[in-house]
N, C-alpha and C positions, 0 to 999 in steps of 0.2 A: 508588447504591445510583439505579433509578428511579427520575421523576420521577414527575407525575402523565400526561402523555404517554407514558411510558417512556420515554422521554430522561435517559439516566444526566446526574445531577447536574456528574458531569465527565467532557467527552468524550472517551475516550480519540482519537488517530488515528495510524495506521497507514502505516508506508513502508517498503518492501523493496526491498532489495541484495545482489551480490553479497557478498562478505566482501575478494573479491581491489579492489572499489572504495573497501572504505574509507579510505586511506590518502591517494588521493587528490582525498577527497570533508571526508577528517580535515585536510589542509590548506588546502583551501579554506573550510574551514567554514561552511563551507553545502550546502545540496541546491540542483542548476540543472533548472530546468523542459527537458523532452527538448530543443524549441526552440532550446537556450543551451546546454546541454554537450557539444557538439560532440565529442571524443573524449577526453573526460576519461576512457570511465570504462574501461576491463581486458577487464570484458567484460561483457556486454551481452545479460540475461532476455528483452526482452521482444522479441513474434514481431512480424518488422517486417510486419504487414498488418494489425496492431492501432494499431501506432505510426501505419503510415499515415492512415487511420480515422483517428485523433484528432486530425490536423495538422491534414485539409479537416473535422473540426466545428467547427461557429462554436457560441461561448455564446454567449448572449443573452442576459445581463444583466452592467451593468458590473462588473469593469474590458474584460468583451470578448475578444476575439481567436479563437486554437484552442485548445480542450482541451488539445493539447500544450503551450501557451504558460504553463500551471501546472505544478507539486510535486503528484502526484496520492498523497493518502493512501486507507486505505479504514477502514472505522467496527466491521468485526469483523476476528482471523483467519483464519485457511485461507478465502484469499477462491476466486470460481471459476475466478480468473487462474495463484494459486500449484496447484489442481489438476491445472490443463491444463500445469507446468511441471512436476509429479509424476508425471502418465499421458507427455506425453511421451519423459521420463525414462523410468519402465516403457520403457514400448514401444519403445522402443532407436526413435522415428521419426526418422526422415534429416533432415536441416535447419534442421532447430530448436536450441532451446540442449541442451546434453546433459547438465546433472550437477543435476540435479533441485532440489530445494527445501533438503534439508540445506544445504549454504552459502551459505542465503540469513539473510540479518540484516536482522529490524522496528529502523529507529529509529519510537520511543515518542512521544508527543507530547499534544497538547490542542488542542480547537482552543478551550479561553478561550484557551490562553495564547497561540495564532493573534488572537484579537482583542484581548487583552489592550495586545499587539505593533504592534495597527494596520494588522497587512498588508491585506496585501489579499487575498478570500478569496472562496469564489463554492462550493457545494456542489450531489451532482447526488441524484436519489431510483434512480440508480439508472447501470444500464450505459452513460459516457455517450458509447460507441459507435452507442446506440440513436435512432431516431426520437426515440420515444414518451419517454423522456425528458427530467424536468424539473432546470429546474437555476434558485438565489437564491442571494443573496448575503447576505439579512438573515436574522442570528440568532435574533428569532421566529418566523421561515417551519419552521426542523430540526424542531421535534417532532413535525408533520404532515410533514414533507418526509419523513425516514429512515423506514423498517419497521423502527424501534425493538424489537421483538419478534424480526426476524428477525436485524438483525446477533447476538442472542445467541443462536445456538440454531445447537447444530452442521450437523446436518443441515441446507441448504437445496437442496436438490434443487426439479426443481420437480414438479408434486401436479398429477391431472385436474384435481380441483375451483382448483388455483393456479395456473396457467401460467405466471405470471408471479414466480417466488419465484429465480430465478439472475439477472434480469437485476436487483430489486431488491437483493443481496446483494450486489452488482459498485458499490454509493452510496458515492461517494468528497465529501470534503474534498481542496479544487483551492486552492493557494496557489499566489499568484498569480509570477509569474520566479523567486522564487529563495528556499530557506528557511536560516533561519543554525538552527547548528546549538547553540547558546544556548539554544534554544525546550524541545531534547530533554530525556526526564524518565526517559530513557536504552534500552534497547537488548537485544534477548529472538534468542538462537539456541537452538535445536535439544538438541543436546547437552553435556554437559559437555567435551567437544572444542575442540568448535565456542567455547566457550564463554571456556577459557585460550585459543584461537589468537586471538580479537578482545582479548581483555586485555593484548596481545603487542602484537598490531598500536596498542590505544589508545597501552599506553605507547610504543610505539616512537614516538608522539607530542606522546607529550608529556602524557599526562592519563593520571592516575595516582586520581581519585577519581570515575568515569564506573558506573551500576551497568548492573549485563551478569548478566541472570538467563537460564535452563535453561527452557523450556516447551516441552516435544512436543508439547505436544493444541496448539501452532498449528502444527501441520505436517501434511503427508502421511505422507514417506519413503516412497514406495514406494519398495524394491532393482527394480533392474534385472533382467527379466525373472520378474519374479516370478507366479503365479496371479493373478486378478484375486476380487475376493468377489464 
């Protein structure tokens, strides 16, 4: 339930990755920042131009460094980044990750778990590549920093009276350097078939009690070549 400012009492955070990356992630028991991940990922869904901009963008509050030095989490599903991935798949855009959002797995945790584990983190009020985006590492700032009402909306496109909605929907919780998987609450996938596939990946890693939920409303699911709505 939202608090007086609209911030949920338990602040869910979401990181997504391709299901093919899970075996390597589970083997080391943690997520690594882009600047540290090296060749560990089997399938990279990130756009090279965005990754390059995150390596250049400095984080102006402690622990500092660049945005790429942090493991990124969104505060809401169906992010503009996932929309881009789904649309590029639908349109068959050349030179981009081709498989859409269906193989993507959400790794779900909470800000409270991160804070209680005394991990270093920073939050942004929007797209970390945008010059006007603000950052803070103070827990008390989040109530006003993040547009919590927008995080709960299904449609986040810019409007004539509010042309900044897309940027704000991309607010992030950035965990410095690495994120241990024992802070996860569970996983979310798009279909029952992906649920069973992920459960097998988890079993192969010796994990039998993980929570894996199916939530198609967290995805776009555009099919290749279908007509735009």
